[in-house]
C-alpha atoms as one frame of an Amber mdcrd trajectory, in Angstrom:
protein
   0.327   8.304   5.885   3.195   5.815   6.125   5.361   4.541   3.316   4.865
   1.024   1.958   8.325  -0.002   3.193   7.478   1.017   6.746   4.118  -0.779
   6.435   5.902  -3.977   5.410   8.307  -3.716   8.368   5.493  -2.993  10.847
   3.351  -5.871   9.594   0.518  -3.675   8.270   1.252  -4.907   4.722   2.260
  -8.236   3.277   3.343  -9.493  -0.128   1.842 -12.484  -1.901   3.762 -14.984
  -4.044   3.554 -12.671  -7.068   4.936  -9.633  -5.200   1.627  -7.764  -4.914
   1.053  -5.723  -1.762  -1.844  -6.821   0.443  -3.408  -5.201   3.482  -2.627
  -7.461   6.446  -5.877  -6.544   8.203  -8.276  -7.203   5.273  -6.055  -9.469
   3.141  -7.120  -7.529   0.014  -4.772  -6.359  -2.767  -3.998  -2.630  -2.677
  -4.977  -0.376  -5.558  -2.774   2.424  -6.896  -3.607   6.076  -7.435  -1.141
   8.025  -9.594  -1.384  11.747  -8.959   0.646  13.797 -11.493   1.365  16.642
  -9.034   2.935  14.299  -6.437   6.283  12.533  -6.501   4.900   9.368  -4.919
   2.007   7.010  -5.695  -0.763   6.454  -3.172  -1.648   2.816  -2.449  -4.957
   2.269  -0.665  -7.119  -0.593   0.555 -10.685  -0.679  -0.765 -12.030  -2.482
   2.336 -10.699  -0.474   5.285  -9.628   2.759   3.538  -6.067   2.845   4.901
  -3.452   4.523   2.683   0.294   4.245   2.158   2.634   6.203  -0.070   4.985
   4.385  -2.423   8.171   6.195  -3.362   9.816   5.417  -6.716
């Protein structure tokens, strides 16, 4: 699982005009999963199932 910053640099993610993260492959907005036992949030695409971690 890559970080969202690395996904933006690699072109796997893109941002829209409002700053929301979108999957570059599906062009869908990513949803967030907040797990209390982890330091980072998991962002995932509903269409293709790919996941990225977002560090605070």
